[in-house]
N, C-alpha and C positions, 0 to 999 in steps of 0.2 A: 504494499500499499504506500502510495506517495503522500508525504505530509507537506513538503515545501516544493516550490516551483518558481516560475517567473514572477517578478515583481509586477503587480498591477493594482489599480484602485478599485476598491469594492465598497458597497453600502454597508454600514455597520449602524445597529440600533441600540439605544441606551435601555437596558432593562428597568432603570429607575423612573425615567420620565417619558420614554418613547421616541425622543429625538433621534433623527436619523442624519448621518453625515458620511461623507466620503473619506476613506483613509487608504493609503497605499501599503500593501503587505505582501508577503511571498507564501501566505497560506490562507485557509479558509476557516481558521478557528477564532476564538475570541481574542480581542486586543484589550490591553489594559491602559486606558487614557482617561483624560479628564473630559467630561461631556460639556459641550458648549451650551447645552440646554439646561443643566441643573447643577454642575459642579460648584459653581459660584454660590449656590444656595446651601451646600454641604461642605463648608471649609474643613471639617475634621475628617471627611471621607471624600476627597475630590476624585479619587480613581474609581472608575467603574470598568467592569468586564463587558465590553460592548460585544454584541452578537452579529456575526456576518450574516448578511441577507441574501448573499448570492447562493445559487444552488451548488452543492458539493459535487465536483466533477466525478464521473465514474472512475473507480480506481484509487480515489483519494480518501484519506482520512484526516481528522483534525488533530493538532497537537494537544498534548496533555494539559489540563488546566493549571493554572498557578494558583497557590495559596496566597490570598490577600492578607497581609498582617498590618498591624497598626504599630506606632511607636511604643505603646503600652505592652504590647506582646513581646516586643524586642527588649525593653529595659526593665521588666519585672525582676525583682530579686528573688532567687529561689529560697524557699523556707526550709 
């Protein structure tokens, strides 16, 4: 199964507000960016996992999803 290929612009949709925008990527999976429609309303969580709206070509699969962490997740002191 192919995961990455030629760089091209695709339509991505924000799961938080539904805003759609074009981004250039080399895959058909989620991208982790600030949404122009709602990230300004969520300063503590500006990054969203936008979903590709283009159909997945035959023989392709999407990359593994990233775990989104916050500063609190990284700086917590073990007990």
